[in-house]
N, CA, C and O atoms as a Tripos MOL2 file, in Angstrom:
@<TRIPOS>MOLECULE
protein
  216   215    54     0     0
PROTEIN
NO_CHARGES

@<TRIPOS>ATOM
      1 N         168.7110   19.6390   37.9020 N.3       1 MET1
      2 CA        167.5690   19.1770   37.1470 C.3       1 MET1
      3 C         167.7240   19.2610   35.6270 C.2       1 MET1
      4 O         168.3990   20.0700   34.9910 O.2       1 MET1
      5 N         166.9310   18.2190   35.1590 N.am      2 ASN2
      6 CA        166.9450   18.1640   33.4660 C.3       2 ASN2
      7 C         165.9090   19.1450   33.0200 C.2       2 ASN2
      8 O         165.1850   19.7830   33.7840 O.2       2 ASN2
      9 N         165.9030   19.2160   31.5800 N.am      3 LYS3
     10 CA        164.9610   20.0180   30.8900 C.3       3 LYS3
     11 C         163.4890   19.6560   31.3540 C.2       3 LYS3
     12 O         162.7450   20.6030   31.6080 O.2       3 LYS3
     13 N         163.0750   18.5420   31.4670 N.am      4 LYS4
     14 CA        161.6800   18.1900   31.6670 C.3       4 LYS4
     15 C         161.3730   18.5200   32.7760 C.2       4 LYS4
     16 O         160.2020   18.8550   32.9520 O.2       4 LYS4
     17 N         162.2950   18.5420   33.8880 N.am      5 GLN5
     18 CA        161.7960   18.7410   35.2060 C.3       5 GLN5
     19 C         161.5630   20.4850   35.4610 C.2       5 GLN5
     20 O         160.7240   21.0340   36.1750 O.2       5 GLN5
     21 N         162.6150   21.0900   34.6090 N.am      6 ASP6
     22 CA        162.4480   22.5980   34.6060 C.3       6 ASP6
     23 C         161.2070   22.9480   34.0450 C.2       6 ASP6
     24 O         160.6070   23.8270   34.6630 O.2       6 ASP6
     25 N         160.6660   22.5040   33.0520 N.am      7 ILE7
     26 CA        159.4150   22.7000   32.2380 C.3       7 ILE7
     27 C         158.2830   22.4070   33.1300 C.2       7 ILE7
     28 O         157.3750   23.2330   33.2170 O.2       7 ILE7
     29 N         158.2460   21.2450   33.8410 N.am      8 ALA8
     30 CA        157.3420   20.8600   34.8260 C.3       8 ALA8
     31 C         157.2350   21.9160   35.8240 C.2       8 ALA8
     32 O         156.1730   22.4750   36.1000 O.2       8 ALA8
     33 N         158.2900   22.1580   36.3230 N.am      9 LEU9
     34 CA        158.3310   23.1620   37.7740 C.3       9 LEU9
     35 C         157.6720   24.4390   37.2380 C.2       9 LEU9
     36 O         156.7470   24.8110   37.9600 O.2       9 LEU9
     37 N         157.8960   25.1970   36.1820 N.am     10 PHE10
     38 CA        157.4510   26.3360   35.4980 C.3      10 PHE10
     39 C         155.7470   26.0600   35.3880 C.2      10 PHE10
     40 O         154.8330   26.7080   35.8970 O.2      10 PHE10
     41 N         155.7160   25.2620   34.8180 N.am     11 VAL11
     42 CA        154.1730   24.7860   34.5630 C.3      11 VAL11
     43 C         153.3390   24.7980   35.8430 C.2      11 VAL11
     44 O         152.2220   25.3060   35.9440 O.2      11 VAL11
     45 N         154.0540   24.1440   36.8540 N.am     12 ALA12
     46 CA        153.3530   23.9780   38.1910 C.3      12 ALA12
     47 C         153.1690   25.5560   38.7510 C.2      12 ALA12
     48 O         152.0940   26.0520   39.0880 O.2      12 ALA12
     49 N         154.3530   26.1600   38.7650 N.am     13 ILE13
     50 CA        154.0530   27.4770   39.2140 C.3      13 ILE13
     51 C         153.1010   28.1730   38.6980 C.2      13 ILE13
     52 O         152.2390   28.6770   39.4180 O.2      13 ILE13
     53 N         153.1010   28.3180   37.3140 N.am     14 GLY14
     54 CA        152.1650   28.9710   36.6930 C.3      14 GLY14
     55 C         150.8490   28.5160   37.0890 C.2      14 GLY14
     56 O         150.0970   29.3700   37.5590 O.2      14 GLY14
     57 N         150.4100   27.2450   36.9770 N.am     15 ALA15
     58 CA        149.1350   26.7800   37.5380 C.3      15 ALA15
     59 C         148.7340   27.0130   38.7520 C.2      15 ALA15
     60 O         147.5250   27.1570   38.9390 O.2      15 ALA15
     61 N         149.6810   27.1060   39.8860 N.am     16 ILE16
     62 CA        149.3080   27.5470   41.1140 C.3      16 ILE16
     63 C         148.8430   28.8410   41.1600 C.2      16 ILE16
     64 O         147.7740   29.1950   41.6560 O.2      16 ILE16
     65 N         149.7570   29.6150   40.5740 N.am     17 LEU17
     66 CA        149.5100   31.1240   40.4950 C.3      17 LEU17
     67 C         147.9650   31.4190   39.7560 C.2      17 LEU17
     68 O         147.1290   32.1730   40.2530 O.2      17 LEU17
     69 N         147.8170   30.8380   38.7670 N.am     18 GLY18
     70 CA        146.4830   30.8630   37.8210 C.3      18 GLY18
     71 C         145.3560   30.5640   38.9790 C.2      18 GLY18
     72 O         144.4180   31.3140   39.2510 O.2      18 GLY18
     73 N         145.6670   29.2490   39.6270 N.am     19 GLY19
     74 CA        144.5080   28.9110   40.6350 C.3      19 GLY19
     75 C         144.2060   29.9100   41.5700 C.2      19 GLY19
     76 O         143.0410   30.1980   41.8440 O.2      19 GLY19
     77 N         145.3400   30.5500   42.1630 N.am     20 ILE20
     78 CA        145.0990   31.4110   43.2900 C.3      20 ILE20
     79 C         144.2540   32.8510   42.7310 C.2      20 ILE20
     80 O         143.3890   33.4490   43.3710 O.2      20 ILE20
     81 N         144.7740   33.2100   41.3520 N.am     21 ILE21
     82 CA        143.9580   34.2260   40.8460 C.3      21 ILE21
     83 C         142.7120   33.8860   40.4930 C.2      21 ILE21
     84 O         141.9480   34.8510   40.4790 O.2      21 ILE21
     85 N         142.1570   32.6880   40.1570 N.am     22 THR22
     86 CA        140.9880   32.1900   39.7850 C.3      22 THR22
     87 C         140.0280   32.2970   40.9960 C.2      22 THR22
     88 O         138.8460   32.6140   40.8560 O.2      22 THR22
     89 N         140.6280   31.9990   42.2630 N.am     23 LEU23
     90 CA        139.8620   31.8300   43.5650 C.3      23 LEU23
     91 C         139.1670   33.2040   43.8180 C.2      23 LEU23
     92 O         138.1610   33.2910   44.5220 O.2      23 LEU23
     93 N         139.7310   34.2260   43.2340 N.am     24 PHE24
     94 CA        139.6950   35.5090   43.8560 C.3      24 PHE24
     95 C         138.3720   36.0390   42.8750 C.2      24 PHE24
     96 O         137.5760   36.8900   43.2700 O.2      24 PHE24
     97 N         138.3010   35.4480   41.6740 N.am     25 PHE25
     98 CA        137.3340   35.8690   40.8550 C.3      25 PHE25
     99 C         136.1860   34.6660   40.5690 C.2      25 PHE25
    100 O         135.4330   34.7320   39.5980 O.2      25 PHE25
    101 N         136.1590   33.8340   41.3010 N.am     26 ALA26
    102 CA        135.1290   32.9560   41.1380 C.3      26 ALA26
    103 C         133.7740   33.0160   41.6720 C.2      26 ALA26
    104 O         133.6400   33.2380   42.8760 O.2      26 ALA26
    105 N         132.5200   32.8080   40.7600 N.am     27 PRO27
    106 CA        131.3690   33.1660   41.1850 C.3      27 PRO27
    107 C         130.7620   32.2310   41.9880 C.2      27 PRO27
    108 O         129.7150   32.5600   42.5450 O.2      27 PRO27
    109 N         131.2610   31.0050   42.1770 N.am     28 ALA28
    110 CA        130.6130   29.7210   42.8070 C.3      28 ALA28
    111 C         130.8130   30.0420   44.3460 C.2      28 ALA28
    112 O         131.6300   30.8730   44.7420 O.2      28 ALA28
    113 N         130.0300   29.3440   45.1260 N.am     29 LYS29
    114 CA        130.2500   29.2170   46.7360 C.3      29 LYS29
    115 C         131.4860   28.7510   47.0140 C.2      29 LYS29
    116 O         132.0460   27.9240   46.2950 O.2      29 LYS29
    117 N         132.0940   29.3300   48.2600 N.am     30 GLY30
    118 CA        133.1940   28.7600   48.5400 C.3      30 GLY30
    119 C         133.7450   27.3100   48.5850 C.2      30 GLY30
    120 O         134.8380   26.9240   48.1700 O.2      30 GLY30
    121 N         132.7270   26.5610   49.1950 N.am     31 SER31
    122 CA        133.0480   24.9840   48.9670 C.3      31 SER31
    123 C         133.1710   24.4950   47.6240 C.2      31 SER31
    124 O         134.0940   23.7240   47.3610 O.2      31 SER31
    125 N         132.3540   24.8480   46.7440 N.am     32 GLU32
    126 CA        132.4700   24.4650   45.3860 C.3      32 GLU32
    127 C         133.7100   24.9330   44.7990 C.2      32 GLU32
    128 O         134.3200   24.1430   44.0800 O.2      32 GLU32
    129 N         134.1390   26.0020   44.9790 N.am     33 THR33
    130 CA        135.3980   26.5240   44.5440 C.3      33 THR33
    131 C         136.3230   25.9010   44.9580 C.2      33 THR33
    132 O         137.1810   25.4820   44.1810 O.2      33 THR33
    133 N         136.3830   25.6760   46.3310 N.am     34 ARG34
    134 CA        137.5250   24.6260   46.8970 C.3      34 ARG34
    135 C         137.7240   23.1080   46.1990 C.2      34 ARG34
    136 O         138.7830   22.5640   45.8880 O.2      34 ARG34
    137 N         136.4310   22.6370   46.0680 N.am     35 GLN35
    138 CA        136.3750   21.4160   45.5950 C.3      35 GLN35
    139 C         136.9720   21.5530   44.1510 C.2      35 GLN35
    140 O         137.8080   20.7160   43.8090 O.2      35 GLN35
    141 N         136.6630   22.3920   43.4130 N.am     36 LYS36
    142 CA        137.0900   22.6310   41.6650 C.3      36 LYS36
    143 C         138.6480   22.6900   41.8380 C.2      36 LYS36
    144 O         139.4070   22.0560   41.1040 O.2      36 LYS36
    145 N         139.0640   23.4910   42.8530 N.am     37 ALA37
    146 CA        140.6250   23.8520   42.9550 C.3      37 ALA37
    147 C         141.2350   22.6290   43.2850 C.2      37 ALA37
    148 O         142.3140   22.4260   42.7290 O.2      37 ALA37
    149 N         140.8010   21.7350   44.0770 N.am     38 LYS38
    150 CA        141.2980   20.5800   44.6570 C.3      38 LYS38
    151 C         141.3580   19.5400   43.4280 C.2      38 LYS38
    152 O         142.4270   18.9670   43.2150 O.2      38 LYS38
    153 N         140.3880   19.3170   42.7210 N.am     39 ASN39
    154 CA        140.2030   18.5120   41.5950 C.3      39 ASN39
    155 C         141.3370   18.7940   40.4780 C.2      39 ASN39
    156 O         142.1090   17.9460   40.0290 O.2      39 ASN39
    157 N         141.2790   20.1870   40.1140 N.am     40 SER40
    158 CA        142.3070   20.7330   39.2540 C.3      40 SER40
    159 C         143.5580   20.3820   39.5800 C.2      40 SER40
    160 O         144.3080   19.8260   38.7780 O.2      40 SER40
    161 N         143.9310   20.7180   40.9560 N.am     41 PHE41
    162 CA        145.3170   20.6730   41.3840 C.3      41 PHE41
    163 C         145.8630   19.1350   41.3320 C.2      41 PHE41
    164 O         147.0100   18.7900   41.0450 O.2      41 PHE41
    165 N         144.6870   18.2380   41.7060 N.am     42 ASP42
    166 CA        145.2220   16.7760   41.5560 C.3      42 ASP42
    167 C         145.3420   16.3570   40.1080 C.2      42 ASP42
    168 O         146.2430   15.5760   39.8030 O.2      42 ASP42
    169 N         144.5710   16.7770   39.2640 N.am     43 ASP43
    170 CA        144.5090   16.5140   37.7810 C.3      43 ASP43
    171 C         146.1700   16.9590   37.4480 C.2      43 ASP43
    172 O         146.9590   16.2010   36.8850 O.2      43 ASP43
    173 N         146.4890   18.2920   37.9040 N.am     44 LEU44
    174 CA        147.7190   18.8930   37.5450 C.3      44 LEU44
    175 C         148.8870   17.9520   37.8030 C.2      44 LEU44
    176 O         149.5910   17.4550   36.9250 O.2      44 LEU44
    177 N         149.0030   17.7720   39.0880 N.am     45 ILE45
    178 CA        150.1070   16.9330   39.7990 C.3      45 ILE45
    179 C         150.0340   15.3190   38.8130 C.2      45 ILE45
    180 O         151.0870   14.7470   38.5300 O.2      45 ILE45
    181 N         148.9540   14.8660   38.4710 N.am     46 GLN46
    182 CA        149.1210   13.5080   37.9200 C.3      46 GLN46
    183 C         149.6860   14.0770   36.4960 C.2      46 GLN46
    184 O         150.5970   13.3310   36.1360 O.2      46 GLN46
    185 N         149.5220   14.8850   35.7790 N.am     47 LYS47
    186 CA        149.8390   15.3030   34.4980 C.3      47 LYS47
    187 C         151.4440   15.7060   34.5050 C.2      47 LYS47
    188 O         152.1970   15.4770   33.5580 O.2      47 LYS47
    189 N         151.7830   16.2640   35.5820 N.am     48 ILE48
    190 CA        153.2530   16.5300   35.7380 C.3      48 ILE48
    191 C         153.9890   15.4170   36.1310 C.2      48 ILE48
    192 O         155.1940   15.3330   35.8960 O.2      48 ILE48
    193 N         153.2890   14.4620   36.7730 N.am     49 LYS49
    194 CA        154.2980   13.0760   37.0580 C.3      49 LYS49
    195 C         154.3000   12.4060   35.9600 C.2      49 LYS49
    196 O         155.3570   11.8410   35.6810 O.2      49 LYS49
    197 N         153.1910   12.2710   35.0590 N.am     50 ASN50
    198 CA        153.2790   11.4590   33.7360 C.3      50 ASN50
    199 C         154.3060   12.0900   32.7370 C.2      50 ASN50
    200 O         154.9970   11.4160   31.9730 O.2      50 ASN50
    201 N         154.3290   13.2830   32.8140 N.am     51 PHE51
    202 CA        155.2460   14.2910   31.8250 C.3      51 PHE51
    203 C         156.8420   13.9580   32.2200 C.2      51 PHE51
    204 O         157.6270   13.5940   31.3460 O.2      51 PHE51
    205 N         157.2030   14.1000   33.4690 N.am     52 ILE52
    206 CA        158.2560   13.8030   34.0010 C.3      52 ILE52
    207 C         158.6280   12.3790   33.7630 C.2      52 ILE52
    208 O         159.7010   12.2150   33.1820 O.2      52 ILE52
    209 N         157.9900   11.3770   34.0800 N.am     53 TYR53
    210 CA        158.3340    9.9370   34.1710 C.3      53 TYR53
    211 C         158.0910    9.1840   32.8340 C.2      53 TYR53
    212 O         158.2940    7.9830   32.6570 O.2      53 TYR53
    213 N         157.6230   10.0740   31.9200 N.am     54 SER54
    214 CA        157.3690    9.4210   30.5340 C.3      54 SER54
    215 C         158.4330    9.5310   29.5210 C.2      54 SER54
    216 O         158.2790    9.0300   28.4070 O.2      54 SER54
@<TRIPOS>BOND
     1     1     2 1
     2     2     3 1
     3     3     4 2
     4     3     5 am
     5     5     6 1
     6     6     7 1
     7     7     8 2
     8     7     9 am
     9     9    10 1
    10    10    11 1
    11    11    12 2
    12    11    13 am
    13    13    14 1
    14    14    15 1
    15    15    16 2
    16    15    17 am
    17    17    18 1
    18    18    19 1
    19    19    20 2
    20    19    21 am
    21    21    22 1
    22    22    23 1
    23    23    24 2
    24    23    25 am
    25    25    26 1
    26    26    27 1
    27    27    28 2
    28    27    29 am
    29    29    30 1
    30    30    31 1
    31    31    32 2
    32    31    33 am
    33    33    34 1
    34    34    35 1
    35    35    36 2
    36    35    37 am
    37    37    38 1
    38    38    39 1
    39    39    40 2
    40    39    41 am
    41    41    42 1
    42    42    43 1
    43    43    44 2
    44    43    45 am
    45    45    46 1
    46    46    47 1
    47    47    48 2
    48    47    49 am
    49    49    50 1
    50    50    51 1
    51    51    52 2
    52    51    53 am
    53    53    54 1
    54    54    55 1
    55    55    56 2
    56    55    57 am
    57    57    58 1
    58    58    59 1
    59    59    60 2
    60    59    61 am
    61    61    62 1
    62    62    63 1
    63    63    64 2
    64    63    65 am
    65    65    66 1
    66    66    67 1
    67    67    68 2
    68    67    69 am
    69    69    70 1
    70    70    71 1
    71    71    72 2
    72    71    73 am
    73    73    74 1
    74    74    75 1
    75    75    76 2
    76    75    77 am
    77    77    78 1
    78    78    79 1
    79    79    80 2
    80    79    81 am
    81    81    82 1
    82    82    83 1
    83    83    84 2
    84    83    85 am
    85    85    86 1
    86    86    87 1
    87    87    88 2
    88    87    89 am
    89    89    90 1
    90    90    91 1
    91    91    92 2
    92    91    93 am
    93    93    94 1
    94    94    95 1
    95    95    96 2
    96    95    97 am
    97    97    98 1
    98    98    99 1
    99    99   100 2
   100    99   101 am
   101   101   102 1
   102   102   103 1
   103   103   104 2
   104   103   105 am
   105   105   106 1
   106   106   107 1
   107   107   108 2
   108   107   109 am
   109   109   110 1
   110   110   111 1
   111   111   112 2
   112   111   113 am
   113   113   114 1
   114   114   115 1
   115   115   116 2
   116   115   117 am
   117   117   118 1
   118   118   119 1
   119   119   120 2
   120   119   121 am
   121   121   122 1
   122   122   123 1
   123   123   124 2
   124   123   125 am
   125   125   126 1
   126   126   127 1
   127   127   128 2
   128   127   129 am
   129   129   130 1
   130   130   131 1
   131   131   132 2
   132   131   133 am
   133   133   134 1
   134   134   135 1
   135   135   136 2
   136   135   137 am
   137   137   138 1
   138   138   139 1
   139   139   140 2
   140   139   141 am
   141   141   142 1
   142   142   143 1
   143   143   144 2
   144   143   145 am
   145   145   146 1
   146   146   147 1
   147   147   148 2
   148   147   149 am
   149   149   150 1
   150   150   151 1
   151   151   152 2
   152   151   153 am
   153   153   154 1
   154   154   155 1
   155   155   156 2
   156   155   157 am
   157   157   158 1
   158   158   159 1
   159   159   160 2
   160   159   161 am
   161   161   162 1
   162   162   163 1
   163   163   164 2
   164   163   165 am
   165   165   166 1
   166   166   167 1
   167   167   168 2
   168   167   169 am
   169   169   170 1
   170   170   171 1
   171   171   172 2
   172   171   173 am
   173   173   174 1
   174   174   175 1
   175   175   176 2
   176   175   177 am
   177   177   178 1
   178   178   179 1
   179   179   180 2
   180   179   181 am
   181   181   182 1
   182   182   183 1
   183   183   184 2
   184   183   185 am
   185   185   186 1
   186   186   187 1
   187   187   188 2
   188   187   189 am
   189   189   190 1
   190   190   191 1
   191   191   192 2
   192   191   193 am
   193   193   194 1
   194   194   195 1
   195   195   196 2
   196   195   197 am
   197   197   198 1
   198   198   199 1
   199   199   200 2
   200   199   201 am
   201   201   202 1
   202   202   203 1
   203   203   204 2
   204   203   205 am
   205   205   206 1
   206   206   207 1
   207   207   208 2
   208   207   209 am
   209   209   210 1
   210   210   211 1
   211   211   212 2
   212   211   213 am
   213   213   214 1
   214   214   215 1
   215   215   216 2
@<TRIPOS>SUBSTRUCTURE
     1 MET1         2 RESIDUE 1 A MET
     2 ASN2         6 RESIDUE 1 A ASN
     3 LYS3        10 RESIDUE 1 A LYS
     4 LYS4        14 RESIDUE 1 A LYS
     5 GLN5        18 RESIDUE 1 A GLN
     6 ASP6        22 RESIDUE 1 A ASP
     7 ILE7        26 RESIDUE 1 A ILE
     8 ALA8        30 RESIDUE 1 A ALA
     9 LEU9        34 RESIDUE 1 A LEU
    10 PHE10       38 RESIDUE 1 A PHE
    11 VAL11       42 RESIDUE 1 A VAL
    12 ALA12       46 RESIDUE 1 A ALA
    13 ILE13       50 RESIDUE 1 A ILE
    14 GLY14       54 RESIDUE 1 A GLY
    15 ALA15       58 RESIDUE 1 A ALA
    16 ILE16       62 RESIDUE 1 A ILE
    17 LEU17       66 RESIDUE 1 A LEU
    18 GLY18       70 RESIDUE 1 A GLY
    19 GLY19       74 RESIDUE 1 A GLY
    20 ILE20       78 RESIDUE 1 A ILE
    21 ILE21       82 RESIDUE 1 A ILE
    22 THR22       86 RESIDUE 1 A THR
    23 LEU23       90 RESIDUE 1 A LEU
    24 PHE24       94 RESIDUE 1 A PHE
    25 PHE25       98 RESIDUE 1 A PHE
    26 ALA26      102 RESIDUE 1 A ALA
    27 PRO27      106 RESIDUE 1 A PRO
    28 ALA28      110 RESIDUE 1 A ALA
    29 LYS29      114 RESIDUE 1 A LYS
    30 GLY30      118 RESIDUE 1 A GLY
    31 SER31      122 RESIDUE 1 A SER
    32 GLU32      126 RESIDUE 1 A GLU
    33 THR33      130 RESIDUE 1 A THR
    34 ARG34      134 RESIDUE 1 A ARG
    35 GLN35      138 RESIDUE 1 A GLN
    36 LYS36      142 RESIDUE 1 A LYS
    37 ALA37      146 RESIDUE 1 A ALA
    38 LYS38      150 RESIDUE 1 A LYS
    39 ASN39      154 RESIDUE 1 A ASN
    40 SER40      158 RESIDUE 1 A SER
    41 PHE41      162 RESIDUE 1 A PHE
    42 ASP42      166 RESIDUE 1 A ASP
    43 ASP43      170 RESIDUE 1 A ASP
    44 LEU44      174 RESIDUE 1 A LEU
    45 ILE45      178 RESIDUE 1 A ILE
    46 GLN46      182 RESIDUE 1 A GLN
    47 LYS47      186 RESIDUE 1 A LYS
    48 ILE48      190 RESIDUE 1 A ILE
    49 LYS49      194 RESIDUE 1 A LYS
    50 ASN50      198 RESIDUE 1 A ASN
    51 PHE51      202 RESIDUE 1 A PHE
    52 ILE52      206 RESIDUE 1 A ILE
    53 TYR53      210 RESIDUE 1 A TYR
    54 SER54      214 RESIDUE 1 A SER
């Protein structure tokens, strides 16, 4: 793996762990929280792909 891929991997792991922790403290309904988490995860994946392939 090159340096960009290593950085992207660590960012992804941190984001996933942060998302899991956020789910435990979220004041919204479960369905709303899951939708927000999905949207955030999709955005993160797109940013990681853009970072790696740019």
